[in-house]
C-alpha positions in Angstrom: 5.3 -1.5 19.9 2.7 0.8 18.3 -0.1 0.3 15.2 -0.6 2.4 12.2 -2.0 2.2 8.9 -0.4 2.8 5.4 -2.4 4.1 3.0 -2.5 4.5 -0.9 -2.5 8.2 -2.4 -6.3 8.5 -3.4 -5.0 8.8 -6.9 -2.8 6.1 -7.6 -4.8 3.7 -9.2 -6.5 6.2 -11.1 -3.3 5.6 -14.3 -2.1 2.6 -15.4 1.9 2.0 -14.3 4.1 2.5 -17.0 7.1 0.5 -18.5 10.6 2.3 -19.8 14.1 2.9 -18.7 17.4 5.1 -17.6 19.2 4.5 -20.6 22.8 4.2 -18.8 21.3 5.2 -15.4 21.6 8.9 -16.4 18.8 9.8 -19.2 15.8 11.0 -19.0 12.8 8.3 -18.7 11.8 6.8 -21.8 7.9 4.0 -22.4 9.4 0.9 -23.7 7.1 -1.4 -24.1 10.0 -3.9 -23.9 11.1 -2.9 -20.6 8.9 -3.5 -17.7 7.0 -6.0 -17.9 3.2 -6.6 -16.4 4.0 -3.3 -14.6 0.1 -3.3 -14.5 0.2 -5.4 -12.0 2.4 -2.8 -9.6 -1.9 -1.8 -9.1 -4.0 -4.2 -9.6 -4.9 -4.6 -6.0 -3.7 -7.9 -5.4 -0.4 -9.7 -4.6 -0.9 -12.7 -6.8 0.6 -11.7 -9.6 4.5 -10.3 -10.3 5.8 -7.5 -12.5 8.9 -8.3 -14.2 12.3 -5.9 -14.8 14.6 -8.3 -16.1 16.7 -5.6 -17.0 19.5 -2.7 -15.1 17.1 0.4 -14.9 14.0 -0.5 -15.9 12.1 1.1 -14.9 8.3 1.5 -14.0 6.4 5.2 -13.5 3.6 5.8 -11.6 1.5 9.5 -12.9 -1.2 10.4 -9.5 -2.8 12.6 -12.5 -1.6 15.6 -10.8 1.1 17.6 -9.5 0.9 18.2 -5.9 0.3 15.2 -4.5 2.6 14.1 -1.6 3.6 11.1 0.1 5.4 9.6 3.1 5.5 6.1 3.2 6.3 3.5 0.0 5.5 -0.2 0.1 6.0 -3.1 -2.1 5.2 -6.5 -1.9 7.7 -9.7 -3.0 7.2 -13.2 -3.7 11.3 -13.1 -1.9 14.6 -11.1 -1.7 15.7 -9.5 -3.4 19.3 -7.7 -2.8 19.6 -5.7 -6.0 19.3 -2.1 -5.4 15.7 -0.4 -5.9 15.4 3.3 -6.2 13.0 6.0 -6.4 12.7 8.8 -7.4 9.9 11.8 -8.2 8.6 14.4 -10.4 6.6 16.5 -11.8 8.0 15.8 -15.4 7.1 12.5 -17.6 10.2 12.8 -19.0 13.0 15.4 -18.8 15.4 14.9 -15.0 13.0 12.3 -13.9 16.4 11.7 -12.0 16.6 15.0 -10.8 15.1 14.4 -7.5 15.4 11.6 -5.4 13.4 10.6 -2.7 14.6 10.7 1.2 14.3 7.6 2.9 13.4 5.9 0.1 15.6 4.1 -1.0 16.0 -0.1 -1.0 19.0 -1.7 -1.0 17.2 -4.8 -0.1 13.7 -6.3 -0.6 12.7 -8.8 1.6 10.2 -11.8 1.0 6.8 -10.6 1.6 6.3 -6.2 3.1 9.2 -4.4 2.5 7.8 -0.6 4.4 9.7 2.7 4.0 7.7 5.8 6.6 8.9 9.6 6.8 9.8 9.5 2.7 10.5 13.0 2.0 11.0 14.2 -1.7 14.3 15.7 -2.2 13.2 19.2 -3.6 11.2 22.5 -2.2 8.3 21.9 -3.9 8.5 17.6 -2.7 4.2 17.8 -3.2 4.9 16.2 -7.3 2.6 14.1 -9.7 5.2 11.3 -11.0 6.8 8.8 -8.7 9.6 6.5 -10.4 10.9 2.9 -9.4 13.9 2.0 -10.8 16.0 -1.0 -10.5 19.3 0.6 -10.0 21.8 -3.1 -9.9 21.0 -5.8 -11.2 17.3 -7.6 -12.2 13.2 -8.2 -10.4 11.0 -10.3 -11.3 9.2 -10.8 -7.8 6.8 -7.5 -7.5 3.7 -8.3 -7.1 2.5 -4.6 -5.6 3.1 -1.4 -4.7 1.3 1.8 -2.4 2.8 5.1 -2.6 0.4 6.4 0.5 0.3 7.8 4.1 1.3 6.5 7.2 -2.1 6.9 9.7 -0.4 6.6 13.4 -2.8 4.8 15.9 -1.9 7.1 18.6 -3.6 9.3 21.5 -7.0 7.6 21.1 -8.6 4.6 23.7 -8.1 1.1 21.2 -9.6 -1.5 22.3 -11.4 -4.5 20.0 -11.2 -7.9 19.4 -9.1 -10.4 16.9 -9.0 -14.0 15.4 -9.7 -16.2 12.8 -11.8 -16.7 10.3 -11.4 -20.4 8.3 -14.1 -20.1 5.9 -16.0 -23.2 6.5 -19.6 -23.8 5.2 -21.1 -26.3 7.5 -23.8 -29.2 6.3 -26.1 -31.8 8.0 -26.7 -34.1 6.4 -30.7 -36.0 7.0 -28.7 -38.3 9.0 -27.0 -35.9 11.2 -23.9 -36.3 9.6 -21.8 -33.0 9.3 -19.8 -32.1 6.1 -17.6 -29.0 6.2 -16.3 -27.0 2.6 -13.8 -25.1 3.0 -13.3 -22.0 1.3 -10.5 -20.6 2.3 -7.6 -20.5 4.3 -7.3 -18.8 7.5 -8.0 -15.2 7.7 -7.2 -12.7 10.1 -9.8 -10.2 11.4 -9.7 -7.4 14.0 -12.2 -5.1 14.9 -11.6 -1.9 17.4 -13.0 0.5 19.1 -11.6 4.3 19.4 -12.5 6.1 21.1 -11.9 9.8 22.2 -11.0 11.1 18.7 -10.0 14.8 18.5 -11.3 16.4 15.8 -8.3 16.3 13.8 -7.7 13.0 14.3 -11.2 12.3 13.0 -10.2 14.3 9.7 -7.3 12.2 9.1 -8.9 8.4 9.5 -12.1 9.9 7.0 -9.4 11.1 4.4 -8.2 7.4 4.7 -11.5 6.4 4.5 -12.0 8.5 1.4 -8.9 7.9 0.3 -9.9 3.3 0.1 -13.3 3.9 -0.9 -14.2 2.4 1.9 -14.1 -1.7 1.2 -12.6 -1.0 -2.3 -9.4 -0.9 -2.2 -7.6 -2.6 0.4 -4.1 -0.9 3.2 -2.0 -2.4 5.0 -2.5 -2.6 9.0 1.2 -2.7 11.3 -0.2 -4.5 14.7 3.5 -4.3 15.9 4.8 -6.7 14.8 4.1 -7.2 11.4 2.7 -5.8 8.4 -0.8 -7.3 7.3 -2.4 -6.9 3.9 -6.2 -6.3 4.8 -9.8 -4.1 3.4 -11.6 -2.8 6.2 -15.5 -3.2 6.0 -17.8 -1.1 4.6 -19.5 0.2 8.1 -15.8 1.7 9.0 -15.8 4.2 10.8 -18.8 5.5 11.6 -18.2 8.3 14.3 -20.5 9.9 17.0 -19.1 12.9 19.3 -19.8 12.3 22.5 -18.8 15.7 23.6 -17.9 18.5 21.8 -15.4 17.6 19.3 -14.6 14.9 20.3 -16.2 11.2 18.9 -16.2 7.7 18.3 -15.7 5.2 16.1 -15.1 1.5 14.6 -13.1 0.3 12.5 -13.4 -3.6 11.1 -10.7 -5.4 9.6 -9.9 -9.0 6.8 -6.6 -9.9 5.8 -6.5 -10.5 2.0 -5.3 -13.4 0.5 -3.8 -12.4 -2.5 
């Protein structure tokens, strides 16, 4: 199956998420500190700590800080499977008619343990580029969500893709004066990938550069789909440096490391 990246909108981390509710499922969004809990954990670039949506219609607002932000993918990480409906909406308003505009293809009737991803989503409006995105617990409750990515899918297609992968077990070996070896393990196994992307067009180069800028090099984490599963990764700062091998044709490399939390 095709491999691809899902990386966050560059403005996703510019403002903290705001918890609130939509009373009865039809009213406007109202910020409320007693509704969703730990909502800032949803964009803390870590899958370690969950937010809480303890009541039906509890909602989290994500502010991309300006109008004109378009996404095509939504990803959420959950510590357990939850079969209560999770719905998504978008609007340029922080309050009024917050739920008037749905996001086609975004509904999550079941959130699985691990990453649940929707790609190819579109805001159901004649003006699909919006500022505010809303995650609503439409049925029941949910206390298992730890991270949200609102962003863009970038396919690894139309390039010559070669590379290597493996696992780094984080072992530091020490040798005593008597020649005995001792191991200190700093972490469990972490996958790594090193890819060469050859024969990139100038258009595809621009797309890769947009991803690099959105995650600020090694700063923010994103998703790599390897053809069978999603991996939470960070790329090295020396990734995506381009060499022009012919007019408008480029070679580059990207190095990824799995993130454990």
